[in-house]
Backbone as numpy.savetxt, mean C-alpha at the origin, in Angstrom:
# Nx Ny Nz CAx CAy CAz Cx Cy Cz
7.20 19.49 14.42 7.02 18.31 13.78 7.68 18.28 12.38
8.28 17.13 12.03 8.98 17.07 10.81 8.03 17.20 9.61
8.38 17.73 8.62 7.51 18.03 7.46 7.01 16.78 6.71
5.88 16.78 6.18 5.38 15.53 5.49 5.14 15.96 4.07
5.37 14.97 3.12 5.10 15.17 1.78 3.62 15.39 1.63
3.17 16.11 0.70 1.80 16.39 0.45 0.94 15.34 0.03
1.72 14.38 -0.68 0.97 13.18 -1.24 0.85 11.93 -0.26
1.25 12.11 0.87 1.33 11.13 1.85 0.21 11.20 2.97
-0.90 11.81 2.72 -1.82 11.94 3.71 -2.45 10.65 4.22
-2.66 9.70 3.35 -3.29 8.44 3.86 -2.27 7.63 4.68
-1.02 7.49 4.25 -0.03 6.72 5.02 0.15 7.42 6.44
0.09 8.78 6.44 0.26 9.39 7.77 -1.02 9.07 8.66
-2.21 9.02 8.03 -3.31 8.61 8.91 -3.28 7.26 9.37
-2.83 6.29 8.47 -2.92 4.90 8.79 -1.81 4.42 9.74
-0.55 5.05 9.60 0.53 4.38 10.24 1.30 5.43 11.25
0.60 6.41 11.78 1.15 7.32 12.76 1.96 6.53 13.88
1.26 5.54 14.43 1.84 4.81 15.56 2.98 3.93 15.08
2.89 3.39 13.93 3.97 2.56 13.42 5.08 3.43 12.88
4.79 4.42 12.19 5.88 5.22 11.50 6.80 5.88 12.64
6.22 6.18 13.80 7.09 6.72 14.84 8.36 5.86 15.27
8.11 4.55 15.11 9.24 3.65 15.46 9.85 3.03 14.26
9.43 3.31 12.93 10.14 2.78 11.78 11.30 3.71 11.50
12.46 3.05 11.20 13.75 3.74 10.97 13.66 4.67 9.75
14.22 5.76 9.77 14.28 6.71 8.71 15.45 6.53 7.76
15.40 6.95 6.51 16.42 6.80 5.61 17.03 8.21 5.33
18.22 8.42 5.76 18.88 9.77 5.60 20.37 9.57 5.42
20.97 8.72 6.33 22.35 8.47 6.17 22.52 7.07 6.01
23.54 6.64 5.24 23.75 5.06 5.10 23.94 4.27 6.36
24.37 4.91 7.38 24.61 4.32 8.66 23.27 3.82 9.36
22.20 4.48 8.97 20.91 4.24 9.59 20.24 3.05 8.88
19.94 1.99 9.73 19.33 0.62 9.07 17.78 0.90 9.02
17.26 0.10 7.94 15.75 0.08 8.07 15.34 -1.27 7.63
16.14 -2.22 8.27 15.78 -3.74 8.05 14.46 -3.98 8.87
13.75 -5.02 8.31 12.49 -5.29 8.94 12.65 -5.92 10.35
11.62 -5.84 11.15 11.65 -6.37 12.51 11.65 -7.85 12.38
12.21 -8.51 13.50 12.08 -9.97 13.53 10.60 -10.42 13.50
10.33 -11.33 12.46 8.93 -11.88 12.46 8.52 -12.60 13.65
9.44 -13.08 14.35 9.20 -13.92 15.60 9.32 -13.14 16.90
9.45 -11.80 16.77 9.53 -11.06 17.99 8.17 -11.07 18.78
8.47 -11.18 20.06 7.17 -11.22 20.94 7.06 -10.14 21.91
7.98 -9.13 21.73 8.00 -8.04 22.69 6.71 -7.28 22.72
6.28 -6.91 23.98 4.97 -6.15 24.08 5.07 -4.79 23.39
6.34 -4.34 23.21 6.59 -3.04 22.63 6.66 -3.05 21.10
6.72 -4.30 20.45 6.81 -4.62 19.10 5.62 -3.88 18.41
5.75 -2.97 17.40 4.66 -2.34 16.70 4.18 -3.05 15.41
4.83 -4.19 15.13 4.49 -4.99 13.90 3.05 -5.45 14.08
2.15 -5.14 13.07 0.95 -5.55 13.01 0.67 -7.00 12.63
0.02 -7.80 13.48 -0.23 -9.17 13.10 -1.30 -9.24 11.96
-1.24 -10.31 11.22 -2.20 -10.57 10.06 -3.74 -10.28 10.35
-4.18 -10.62 11.66 -5.54 -10.39 11.80 -5.88 -8.98 12.01
-5.00 -8.20 12.49 -5.12 -6.79 12.58 -5.05 -6.11 11.22
-4.13 -6.49 10.32 -4.06 -6.00 9.01 -5.32 -6.35 8.26
-5.98 -7.59 8.42 -7.14 -7.92 7.75 -8.26 -7.09 8.26
-8.32 -6.79 9.51 -9.30 -5.89 9.99 -9.27 -4.50 9.42
-8.09 -4.01 9.32 -7.95 -2.70 8.64 -8.30 -2.64 7.11
-7.91 -3.79 6.47 -8.42 -3.92 5.11 -9.88 -3.89 4.93
-10.57 -4.66 5.87 -12.04 -4.78 5.68 -12.70 -3.29 5.92
-12.09 -2.53 6.86 -12.64 -1.21 7.09 -12.31 -0.26 5.96
-11.20 -0.41 5.30 -10.65 0.41 4.09 -11.65 0.07 2.97
-12.15 -1.19 2.75 -12.94 -1.60 1.72 -14.35 -0.76 1.90
-14.84 -0.65 3.22 -16.06 0.07 3.44 -16.10 1.55 3.20
-14.91 2.12 3.36 -14.97 3.60 3.32 -15.35 4.01 1.96
-16.01 5.25 1.85 -16.63 5.72 0.56 -15.49 6.18 -0.43
-15.86 6.25 -1.70 -14.89 6.66 -2.74 -15.33 7.96 -3.27
-14.49 8.99 -3.38 -14.91 10.24 -3.86 -14.08 10.83 -4.98
-12.86 10.36 -5.27 -11.88 11.03 -6.01 -11.57 10.19 -7.30
-10.70 10.76 -8.18 -10.30 10.08 -9.50 -8.89 10.09 -9.69
-8.38 9.13 -10.61 -6.94 9.13 -11.01 -6.46 7.68 -11.28
-5.08 7.56 -11.10 -4.51 6.21 -11.33 -3.51 5.89 -10.37
-3.30 4.65 -9.99 -2.22 4.27 -8.97 -0.93 3.98 -9.79
0.20 4.18 -9.07 1.52 3.77 -9.71 2.37 3.21 -8.74
3.43 2.49 -9.25 4.42 1.83 -8.50 5.80 2.45 -9.06
6.75 3.03 -8.22 7.89 3.64 -8.76 9.11 2.90 -8.15
10.11 2.87 -8.79 11.35 2.19 -8.24 12.62 2.99 -8.68
13.60 2.84 -7.98 14.92 3.55 -8.15 16.10 2.76 -7.56
16.22 1.54 -8.06 17.11 0.58 -7.57 18.59 1.08 -7.54
19.00 1.85 -8.54 20.28 2.39 -8.69 20.74 3.45 -7.56
19.57 4.15 -7.20 19.75 5.25 -6.30 19.89 4.54 -4.93
19.06 3.59 -4.62 19.23 3.03 -3.25 20.46 2.10 -3.09
20.86 1.48 -4.20 22.10 0.77 -4.13 23.30 1.62 -3.92
23.26 2.83 -4.50 24.37 3.69 -4.28 24.35 4.41 -2.88
23.19 4.89 -2.49 22.99 5.69 -1.20 22.86 4.74 -0.02
22.40 3.52 -0.22 22.22 2.62 0.92 22.62 1.22 0.62
23.91 0.98 0.17 24.35 -0.41 -0.26 24.04 -1.49 0.77
23.54 -2.64 0.29 23.30 -3.69 1.04 21.91 -3.72 1.63
21.18 -2.63 1.45 19.79 -2.55 2.04 18.81 -2.81 0.89
17.56 -3.22 1.29 16.51 -3.55 0.25 16.05 -2.34 -0.34
16.02 -2.15 -1.71 15.58 -1.04 -2.38 14.10 -0.79 -2.13
13.82 0.33 -1.89 12.30 0.79 -1.49 11.62 0.97 -2.81
10.19 0.84 -2.85 9.38 1.18 -3.92 8.41 2.14 -3.40
7.90 3.03 -4.29 6.94 4.01 -3.97 5.62 3.66 -4.53
4.55 3.62 -3.75 3.21 3.23 -4.26 2.40 4.44 -3.90
1.95 5.08 -4.99 1.00 6.26 -4.79 -0.03 6.47 -5.88
-0.48 7.59 -5.95 -1.57 7.88 -7.01 -1.34 9.28 -7.60
-1.67 9.40 -8.82 -1.43 10.75 -9.52 -2.35 10.86 -10.74
-2.68 12.03 -11.21 -3.40 12.21 -12.28 -2.48 12.40 -13.53
-1.10 12.57 -13.25 -0.15 12.58 -14.21 1.24 11.96 -13.82
1.36 10.73 -14.02 2.42 9.97 -13.51 3.87 10.42 -14.09
3.84 10.57 -15.24 5.13 11.14 -15.88 5.63 12.41 -15.24
4.60 13.32 -15.02 5.13 14.59 -14.35 5.56 14.29 -12.84
4.79 13.39 -12.11 5.05 13.08 -10.81 6.53 12.46 -10.68
6.94 11.59 -11.65 8.21 11.09 -11.72 9.32 12.17 -11.92
8.96 13.04 -12.75 9.86 14.10 -12.97 9.95 15.02 -11.82
8.97 15.29 -11.19 8.96 16.21 -9.95 9.91 15.51 -8.82
9.78 14.20 -8.71 10.51 13.54 -7.68 12.03 13.45 -8.13
12.28 13.21 -9.33 13.64 13.31 -9.74 14.26 14.61 -9.36
13.62 15.65 -9.68 14.15 16.99 -9.40 14.16 17.40 -7.96
13.02 17.13 -7.20 12.97 17.52 -5.90 13.83 16.69 -4.91
13.80 15.27 -5.11 14.49 14.38 -4.25 15.82 13.91 -4.65
16.19 14.22 -6.03 17.35 13.77 -6.53 17.40 12.35 -6.78
16.23 11.61 -7.09 16.15 10.26 -7.19 16.46 9.95 -8.71
17.67 9.77 -8.92 18.21 9.42 -10.27 17.63 7.91 -10.53
17.43 7.61 -11.83 17.06 6.31 -12.22 15.64 5.94 -11.76
14.93 6.96 -11.28 13.58 6.60 -10.91 12.65 6.38 -12.13
11.83 5.27 -12.05 11.03 4.88 -13.12 9.84 4.25 -12.70
8.73 3.99 -13.49 7.61 3.33 -13.11 7.71 1.83 -13.35
7.33 1.02 -12.32 7.31 -0.37 -12.56 6.13 -0.78 -13.65
6.63 -1.58 -14.55 5.70 -1.95 -15.56 4.38 -2.60 -15.11
3.29 -2.10 -15.48 2.12 -2.62 -14.95 1.07 -2.70 -16.30
0.94 -3.90 -16.87 0.07 -4.00 -18.05 -1.39 -3.84 -17.87
-1.75 -3.75 -16.59 -3.23 -3.66 -16.21 -3.49 -2.25 -15.74
-2.56 -1.34 -15.84 -2.72 0.02 -15.23 -3.76 0.87 -16.15
-4.80 1.42 -15.66 -5.63 2.15 -16.43 -6.10 3.39 -15.40
-6.55 4.55 -16.00 -7.04 5.58 -15.25 -8.54 5.31 -14.90
-8.85 5.53 -13.62 -10.36 5.22 -13.11 -10.65 5.98 -11.98
-11.87 6.12 -11.69 -12.44 6.96 -10.71 -12.11 6.48 -9.28
-11.79 5.11 -9.15 -11.61 4.57 -7.83 -10.13 4.43 -7.46
-9.18 5.15 -8.05 -7.69 4.86 -7.76 -7.33 5.19 -6.42
-8.00 6.19 -5.72 -7.58 6.40 -4.39 -8.05 5.24 -3.48
-9.00 4.56 -3.68 -9.36 3.37 -2.97 -8.33 2.23 -3.13
-7.77 2.17 -4.42 -6.73 1.21 -4.64 -5.50 1.50 -3.82
-5.20 2.81 -3.73 -4.01 3.16 -2.84 -4.21 2.98 -1.44
-5.34 3.24 -0.99 -5.72 3.02 0.39 -5.75 1.58 0.78
-6.19 0.75 0.03 -6.18 -0.69 0.33 -4.81 -1.39 0.29
-4.02 -0.83 -0.79 -2.63 -1.31 -0.88 -1.81 -0.85 0.34
-1.96 0.47 0.70 -1.13 0.96 1.76 -1.55 0.28 3.11
-2.86 -0.10 3.21 -3.43 -0.76 4.43 -2.68 -2.14 4.47
-2.69 -2.94 3.42 -2.16 -4.17 3.34 -0.74 -4.16 3.63
0.03 -3.29 3.18 1.54 -3.28 3.21 1.92 -2.38 4.40
1.13 -2.17 5.35 1.39 -1.06 6.38 2.70 -1.63 7.16
2.96 -2.81 7.37 4.12 -3.27 8.09 5.43 -3.00 7.37
5.31 -2.66 6.10 6.57 -2.54 5.24 6.71 -1.10 4.95
5.81 -0.18 5.50 5.98 1.26 5.17 7.22 1.80 5.76
8.06 2.50 5.08 9.35 3.06 5.56 9.39 4.67 5.47
9.65 5.35 6.42 9.95 6.78 6.23 11.26 6.97 5.46
11.26 7.90 4.52 12.26 8.25 3.79 12.56 9.68 3.61
13.90 10.07 3.98 14.24 11.39 3.84 15.40 11.49 2.98
14.96 12.14 1.83 15.88 12.30 0.80 17.11 13.28 1.06
16.80 14.09 2.07 17.81 15.03 2.39 17.92 16.32 1.68
16.98 16.43 0.69 16.90 17.74 -0.11 15.61 18.39 0.09
14.46 17.63 0.34 13.10 18.32 0.51 13.08 18.80 1.92
12.63 20.08 2.09 12.46 20.77 3.46 11.02 21.26 3.58
10.51 21.13 4.77 9.23 21.79 5.19 9.55 22.48 6.48
9.40 23.82 6.50 9.44 24.88 7.55 11.02 24.50 8.11
11.84 24.33 7.14 13.30 24.35 7.62 13.79 22.90 7.94
12.89 21.91 8.08 13.27 20.58 8.50 13.13 19.55 7.33
13.79 18.47 7.55 13.69 17.47 6.47 12.31 16.90 6.33
11.76 16.92 5.15 10.53 16.28 4.79 10.66 14.71 4.94
9.64 14.13 5.58 9.49 12.72 5.71 8.54 12.36 4.56
9.00 11.42 3.67 8.22 10.84 2.53 7.73 9.56 3.05
6.36 9.29 3.09 5.83 8.09 3.72 5.22 7.10 2.82
5.27 7.39 1.50 4.74 6.25 0.54 5.77 5.26 0.00
6.75 5.13 0.74 7.80 4.16 0.42 7.69 2.80 1.19
7.92 1.65 0.40 7.68 0.30 1.12 8.92 -0.56 0.82
9.23 -1.30 1.88 10.27 -2.31 1.73 9.68 -3.66 1.26
9.21 -3.71 0.04 8.73 -4.95 -0.52 9.36 -5.00 -1.94
9.25 -6.21 -2.44 9.71 -6.38 -3.76 8.78 -5.74 -4.82
9.21 -5.53 -6.12 8.37 -5.03 -7.06 7.25 -5.97 -7.27
7.53 -7.30 -7.26 6.53 -8.33 -7.47 5.43 -8.15 -6.59
5.72 -8.10 -5.31 4.74 -8.07 -4.14 3.91 -6.68 -4.28
4.48 -5.63 -4.61 3.88 -4.34 -4.88 2.89 -4.42 -5.98
3.39 -5.08 -7.14 2.50 -5.19 -8.38 1.38 -6.14 -8.09
1.60 -7.20 -7.50 0.54 -8.23 -7.15 -0.56 -7.59 -6.23
-0.23 -6.76 -5.24 -1.14 -6.11 -4.30 -1.89 -5.00 -4.99
-1.28 -4.31 -5.83 -1.97 -3.16 -6.60 -2.98 -3.67 -7.59
-2.47 -4.80 -8.33 -3.36 -5.29 -9.37 -4.49 -6.03 -8.73
-4.42 -6.71 -7.51 -5.51 -7.37 -6.98 -6.59 -6.37 -6.51
-6.24 -5.26 -5.84 -7.22 -4.35 -5.36 -7.71 -3.38 -6.49
-6.91 -3.23 -7.51 -7.59 -2.52 -8.80 -8.65 -3.43 -9.31
-8.39 -4.68 -9.50 -9.29 -5.55 -10.05 -10.66 -5.65 -9.18
-10.50 -5.44 -7.91 -11.69 -5.48 -7.09 -12.52 -4.31 -7.20
-11.95 -3.01 -7.25 -12.79 -1.80 -7.37 -13.31 -1.67 -8.76
-12.74 -2.35 -9.83 -13.25 -2.25 -11.12 -14.21 -3.45 -11.49
-14.70 -4.13 -10.53 -15.48 -5.34 -10.81 -16.80 -4.92 -11.46
-17.40 -5.67 -12.28 -18.72 -5.45 -12.86 -19.83 -6.58 -12.48
-20.77 -6.20 -11.66 -21.15 -4.95 -11.19 -20.23 -4.41 -10.21
-20.06 -3.11 -10.16 -19.15 -2.46 -9.18 -19.43 -2.62 -7.78
-18.37 -2.80 -6.81 -18.62 -2.90 -5.39 -18.91 -1.67 -4.74
-18.76 -0.48 -5.42 -19.08 0.81 -4.86 -20.15 1.52 -5.85
-21.07 2.26 -5.09 -22.05 2.88 -6.12 -21.56 4.14 -6.64
-22.44 4.83 -7.23 -22.11 6.19 -7.91 -21.60 7.28 -6.94
-21.98 7.12 -5.68 -21.45 7.99 -4.61 -20.23 7.53 -3.91
-19.67 6.48 -4.35 -18.46 5.87 -3.71 -18.70 5.08 -2.46
-19.97 4.62 -2.30 -20.31 3.91 -1.06 -20.25 2.42 -1.41
-19.71 1.62 -0.53 -19.66 0.15 -0.72 -21.08 -0.25 -0.67
-21.44 -1.22 -1.72 -22.75 -1.72 -1.90 -23.29 -2.53 -0.66
-24.50 -2.69 -0.43 -24.94 -3.60 0.58 -24.54 -4.99 0.45
-24.48 -5.40 -0.94 -24.17 -6.91 -1.12 -22.73 -7.13 -0.70
-21.76 -6.22 -1.07 -20.30 -6.47 -0.54 -20.20 -6.20 1.08
-20.96 -5.38 1.47 -20.94 -5.18 2.95 -21.27 -6.49 3.67
-22.37 -7.18 3.16 -22.84 -8.41 3.57 -21.80 -9.51 3.34
-21.14 -9.49 2.25 -20.04 -10.51 1.87 -18.83 -10.40 2.97
-18.55 -9.07 3.34 -17.54 -8.99 4.34 -17.85 -9.64 5.59
-19.11 -9.63 5.92 -19.54 -10.27 7.29 -19.84 -11.70 7.16
-20.43 -12.21 6.12 -20.81 -13.48 5.93 -19.67 -14.46 5.81
-18.72 -14.11 4.91 -17.51 -14.89 4.66 -16.42 -14.14 4.96
-16.08 -13.93 6.36 -15.12 -13.10 6.80 -13.73 -13.76 6.41
-12.85 -13.04 5.72 -11.58 -13.58 5.33 -10.77 -13.90 6.37
-10.92 -13.32 7.57 -10.04 -13.64 8.70 -10.24 -15.11 9.08
-11.37 -15.68 8.82 -11.62 -17.02 9.21 -10.80 -18.03 8.44
-10.30 -17.65 7.20 -9.40 -18.35 6.28 -7.97 -18.40 6.79
-7.70 -17.48 7.81 -6.30 -17.31 8.17 -5.77 -18.41 9.04
-4.68 -18.88 8.77 -4.03 -19.87 9.59 -3.31 -19.26 10.81
-3.27 -19.97 11.88 -2.71 -19.33 13.01 -1.15 -19.16 12.97
-0.49 -19.88 11.96 0.91 -19.81 11.84 1.31 -18.75 10.83
0.40 -17.95 10.37 0.93 -17.02 9.29 1.69 -15.88 9.84
3.02 -15.73 9.27 3.81 -14.58 9.54 3.36 -13.36 8.91
3.76 -12.31 9.60 3.28 -10.96 9.02 4.04 -10.68 7.63
5.14 -11.24 7.37 5.85 -11.05 6.10 5.63 -12.20 5.20
4.69 -13.05 5.30 4.35 -14.03 4.38 3.46 -13.47 3.27
4.09 -12.84 2.30 3.29 -12.11 1.28 2.44 -13.14 0.50
3.16 -14.34 0.20 2.33 -15.40 -0.69 1.11 -15.90 0.08
1.14 -16.12 1.27 0.02 -16.65 1.98 -1.04 -15.51 2.09
-0.62 -14.28 2.46 -1.65 -13.33 2.57 -2.34 -13.02 1.23
-1.48 -12.94 0.13 -2.14 -12.83 -1.19 -2.97 -13.87 -1.58
-2.68 -15.19 -1.19 -3.49 -16.24 -1.49 -4.92 -16.25 -0.81
-4.82 -15.80 0.56 -6.12 -15.72 1.25 -7.05 -14.68 0.62
-6.53 -13.45 0.37 -7.28 -12.41 -0.18 -7.80 -12.70 -1.73
-6.92 -13.25 -2.36 -7.37 -13.62 -3.84 -8.37 -14.76 -3.81
-8.20 -15.68 -2.89 -9.31 -16.60 -2.76 -10.61 -16.11 -2.33
-10.56 -15.11 -1.36 -11.84 -14.57 -0.88 -12.41 -13.77 -1.94
-11.66 -12.97 -2.76 -12.11 -12.19 -3.87 -12.78 -13.13 -4.86
-12.25 -14.06 -5.25 -12.75 -15.02 -6.23 -14.06 -15.65 -5.90
-14.12 -16.04 -4.61 -15.29 -16.61 -4.03 -16.48 -15.71 -4.09
-16.22 -14.41 -3.76 -17.18 -13.36 -3.71 -17.66 -12.91 -5.07
-16.71 -13.05 -6.11 -17.13 -12.75 -7.44 -18.01 -13.81 -7.91
-17.65 -15.02 -7.61 -18.72 -16.14 -8.09 -20.04 -15.98 -7.49
-20.06 -15.69 -6.08 -21.30 -15.40 -5.37 -22.02 -14.33 -5.98
-21.31 -13.34 -6.40 -22.12 -12.09 -6.96 -22.59 -12.44 -8.28
-21.90 -13.26 -9.06 -22.35 -13.59 -10.45 -23.55 -14.40 -10.33
-23.60 -15.27 -9.39 -24.91 -16.25 -9.21 -26.05 -15.43 -8.90
-25.84 -14.34 -8.19 -27.00 -13.38 -7.82 -27.40 -12.60 -8.88
-26.35 -12.00 -9.65 -26.64 -11.11 -10.73 -27.14 -11.74 -12.08
-26.50 -12.99 -12.24 -26.76 -13.74 -13.45 -27.22 -15.17 -13.08
-28.44 -15.37 -12.57 -28.75 -16.71 -12.08 -29.15 -17.55 -13.18
């Protein structure tokens, strides 16, 4: 089995079936363009919005146990030079020391020009792994395997799995939305990292999938963001009415 980056455990778990068919980045001749949104093939591994929504709901329910901060990294110059004409990828991950993580990637992968996408809402917090999990779940269709050609695991090229074919804006909007969710007051997760009964009920009572239009494309970032943002704001108002009657 091709080696896997040690920081990519969640993506590996979420997207094994999808990742097997997503193109790798190693040589410029290998394409990693998105699949046709209108494709109807039974062999198409693209996840439709209702499936992504289901995975998001399950990810929200999972307990939280770790600490740290989420980040978004970009290297437009690297991708422009190595893969001209292709969409530059962004890396969405977590770390307890982002500057050190960037430096490690520059050295190990040769990612020149690698830098953090500016995020004025970024703070260190206990639930950062939950933010990463929710973001990776929502953007699963845009996850791309990336082989830098330098990292090796047991003599084989390492597959880095935390890279996504989305714009900086889409990545930032998604990260900030789920960060705002996990940092709500009162918090949606208890001290043991378990989703509270209130939010568990909210997921069932006002199922966000009901708000989904049948014509939503898997790559309609604006519509997907609008649905989840609307759901989140409705639940915040409902929570406030209960907490502060």
